[in-house]
N, C-alpha and C positions, 0 to 999 in steps of 0.2 A: 347131565346138565343141559345139553342143548341138542335140538334135533338136526343141527347142521354140524354135528361133531366130527364129520369126516372131511370138512373143508380145510384147505390150507389158507392161511392169511395171504392174500395176494400182495404183490408189490404195490406200494402206494396206499395201503390201508384196506379196510373192510368194505365189502359190498354194502351200499346203503340204499334206503328204501324207495318206495314207489310214490309216496304221497308228497306232492309239491309243497303243501303248507307246513308239513312237519313230519319227522320220522315217528315222533310220539305225539299223540294228541290226547290231552286230558280234557274232557268235554262235560262241563257242569256236574262235576263229581261231588257227591255228598256222602260222608261216612259218619254214622252215629254210634256212640257207645252208650246204650241206655238213653238217658236224657242229655248227655253231653254230645254236642255237635263238634266232632274233631276236625272234619274238613267240610266246609260250608260253601257249596256251589263253586267249586274250584275249577277254573278253565285256564289252560296254557298249552303251548306246544314246545317241542324240542326239535330243532332242524337237523338235517343230516350233518354229522360231524360236529355238532354244536355241544358246548358244555354249558348247562343251565344250572344255577344254584337256587335251592329253596333256603331262604335265610329268615331267621326269626328266633324269638326267645323260646325257652322250654314251654311245651304245651300249646304252641301256636298252630299245630297241625301239619308241620313239615314232614316229620317222620311217618305220620299216618298216611299222608299223600304218597310218599315214596313206597310204603308197604302196599298201598292199593295198586300202584303201577307194577310192583313185583308180583302181585297175585297172592300176597300173604294176608290181605284183608279183602273181604267181599264188599263191594260198594253198594250203597243204599239207593243212590240215584245217579243218573248220567252214564257215560261210557268212556272207555279208554281204548284207543286205537294205536296199534304199533305196526309200522311198516304197511299201512293200508288195511290191516286185519284187526277186527274188534277182538280184544282179549278179555275185556270186561264190559258187560252191558246189563244195567239193572232191568231195563224194559224187556230185553230179549232173554234174560236169565242166562247170560253167558258169563262163565268165570273159568278161564283156562288156568290150570294149576301152574305154580311157579316154574316147575321143572320143564314145562312145555312152552314157556314164554321165551326161552332162549336168551336169557340175560345173564350178565356177570354181576355178582354182588360183592361189595367190600364193606364190612361193618366196623363198628367201633372196637369190638374185641377182635384180636387178630385171628382167632378161630383157626390156628394152624393145628395139624395133628402131631402131637408131641413125640409119638413113637416112630415117626417117619423122618427120612432125610428131606432136604430141600427138594431134590428130584422127585421123591415119592409124593410129596404134597402137591406138586404142580401136575404130576402125571395122573393122579387119582381120578379126576373127573373123566379123563379119556379112557382109563382102564374100565371104569364102571360101565361106559358105553361101548365096551368091546372094540375099541379102535385098534387096528392092527399095530403090532409092536414097532415096526419101522416108522410108522406115522407118529406114534407116541414119542419115539426118540427124537425125531426131527422137530416136532412141534415144541416139546419141552425145552430142547436146546435153544430153539428160536426165542422162546419166551424168557428163559433165564438170561440170555444175552441181552434181550431188550431191557430187562430191569437191572442189568449190571450184576447178576449173581452167578454167571457162568462158572466162575472158579469155585463156587461153594456148593455145587450140585450134590456132593456126597456127604456134606456136613449135616449133623443132626440139627433139626430146625430150632430146638430149644437153646442151642449154643449161639444163636444169632442175636444181634441187638434188636430193639423194638422197631427201628426203621427198616432193618433188613427183613424182619418177619412180615412187616406190612408190604414189602416188595414181593415176598413170596405169595402173599394173598392176592396182590395185583396180578402176578403172573398166572396164578391159578384161575382167577376170574376171567382172564383173557384167553386162556389156552384152548378153549373149545370154540373160539371164534364166535362170541355171542353177538346178537343184534345190537345190544345196548349195554352200557355199564351203569350200575346204580351204586352210589356211595352214601352211607349213613354215618356221618360224623367220624370218618375213618382216622383222623389224626388226633382226636381229643385225648387219647391215652399216652401220647408222646410228649417228651419234654419240649419246652418252648423253642430251643434252637433247632431241634430235629423237625419240629412242625414246619418251621420256615422253609427248610430245604426240601422237605417232602411235598409241600405245596407245588413247588416248581417242577419236581419230578413227575407228579401226577399229571400236571398240565401238559408237560412235554410229551409224556407217554400217550396221553389221550389224543394230542394233535398228530403225533407220528403215526399212530394206528388209524386215525381218522374216524374214530367211533363216536356215536352220539352218547352223551352222558348226562345223568341227573344226579346232583350232588346236594346233600343236606348238611347244613352247618348253622351254628349260632354265632359264628365268628365273622365279623364284617370284613376284617383284613383278608381272611381266607377267601371270602366271596369276591373281593376286589381282584385278588391275584389270579383266581382260577377261572372266572366266568366270562363267557361271551355275553350272557345276560343273567340278571339276578331277579328273583321273584321274592319280594319281601312279604312275609305272612304275619298276621296278628289275629289271634282268637279264631283260628280256622278259616280266615278269609285272606284273599290277596289284597294287599294295600297298594303295591306299585310293582310294575315290571319294567325293566330297562337295562341299558348298559350300565356297569357299575359306576362309571364316572358321572353319568347323567343322573343317577339316583343320588349320588353324593352331592352333586351341584344343585339339583332341582328336585328336592324331596316334595311330595305332594301333601304330606301331613306331618304333624308334630311327632307322631310315633316314628315314622320313617326317618325324619331328620335326626331324632335322638338315638335311634338304633344304629344308624349308619354313620358312626363317627361322632366326635364331640361337637356340641353346638351351643350357642347362646340363644335364649328366647327373650325377646323384648315385647312386652304387652303393648298393643296399640289399637287404633281404630283408623280404618281407611278414610282419608279426607276426600272431598270432592275432586274429581280429575276429569280431564278431557277424554273423550271417547277413545278407546283402544290405546290409552297411554301405557307405557311399560318402560321404566318403573313408575309406580304410583306413589303419591305422598301418603305417609302414615303418621298420624298424630300420636306421639308417645309422651309420657310424663317423666320429667327428670327434674329433680330438685324442686318439686311442687309447681313446675311450669310446663306448658306444652311445648314440645320441640318436634320439628318435622324431620322424619327420615324418609328415604326413598327405597322401595323394594318391589321386586317383580311379583304381581298377583297370580293366583291360580285362576284358571278359566272360570268366568261367571262371578268373580268377586266384584263387589260394588261399594260405593261410598257408604260409610256407616257400619260396615262389617267389622266385628271384633276379630282381631288377628294377632298372631305372634309374628314379629319380624325375626327370622332366624338367620344367623350368620356364624360361620365357622371361626374358631379362635385365630387361625392363621390369616383370616381375611380382615382382621382389625389391625390398624397401624397405631401404635402408641407413640405420641410425640410430646415434646414439652408444651406447656400451656400456651406459650406465645407463638409457637410455630403456625405459619399460615400455609395450609395445603390447599391451594386453589380454592374452589368453592365447595369442596366436599364437606358435608356436615360433620362436626366432631362433637362428642359428648364429653363435657368436663367432669373430671373425677379425681379420686385420690388413689394412689397405689397402696393396696392393702396386703398384697402377698407377692413375693418374688421367688421363683424356683428355677435354678439353673439346671437344664436337662442335658447339656452337652451340645446337642444339635440345635437347640433353640432355648430361649428364655421365656418362661411362663409368668405373665403378670396378671394379677387380679386387680381390676380397677373398679372401685366403688363409685357408682354414679347415683348419688342419693341412696335409695333403697336397693337399686339394681346393682348386681355384681356381674361385670363382664370379664370372661376369661379370654386372654389375648396371648397368642404365641408369636414371639418376635425372633427374627433370625439373629439380631444383634442385641447386646446388652445396652440399654439406654443410659445406664449410669444414674437412673432416677431412684433415689432412696425410698424406703418405705415412708408412706405418709405424704410424699410429694405430690403436687398438683400436676396433672397431665391431661392431655386430650386424646380420647379414643376415636380414631377416624374410621368410619365404617364405609367400605367400598360399596356404592349402590348396586353395582353389577353383580355383587356377591350376596346381596340381601334378598331373601325370599319370604313372601307372606304365606303363612299356613293358618287355617282356621283355629280358633280357640274356643 
């Protein structure tokens, strides 16, 4: 598996690399499959000990990008540098094979060896590399204890639950002390409850070992929980990179806003505004009349630009028609749907043709068909191009 297979994991985590900008640097990478551009001029970095997630729908290029980093695909343009060393370069015809990249990989399928015990599965990569027996014993013991399976070393791996099997795979990926971990949708075969607990386990393990990791998922909640930074991909290109909360709060496009959580889109046009204003006035149509909302613009937006005002359902307050909430603009409408979710109540408010989804902590006691006001918090409204 790795050419550092005889190292022991030091106290406080793994040795991390030489490059100050990033342990992994993906630099203008393009990968084509025939006429399909699967990864289109993709550039990003992963810092030392950082967990970065590639997030996007099926076919957006995230798994292809991961496979290029792993060395399972040859890149058509650009270069990939790991720990200061080029591992792929289209220009210089460098393509170091996967087994020499010294990475641990965790895939969607558990890929455990069914005829082996838990111990045998984790020890296998070290045995292949002729690591001496005492070293294998100490390393496997260390790994099984790290993933909470020390008591199950002698059990046949097929007798374990899905979550336990995935922990075996994690231990096996880490046992040879790789330079980096790569995850490709590792939790998508688990049931919903197990997925939730395994997210936290993977994150804790990655932080305890201090290893750099690149994680692929289509699940935005997973990306929120796991990542130091998220890279949102669409049609082979990167749409936005940032801290999960920053992407959630300040999406740069309609695609990012809708992929990263629920959102309302209100069509409008930016009205004239003073230079460097934020938020800016946006003219929207409601009940056949123009109404002004206020929202933060993207850099370079100007008066007259057609935009969507996006706002998350929990950032809309629903009040009775007569309530005065300061000077915050409200949109008058009628309640067309009420769903009690336990933690909150979901109201759908029809404002003319527009339907606003609103998540309220408390039940307003407003029956179906009643007139209400949807109050949009300006600091939570963002303009994206339409």
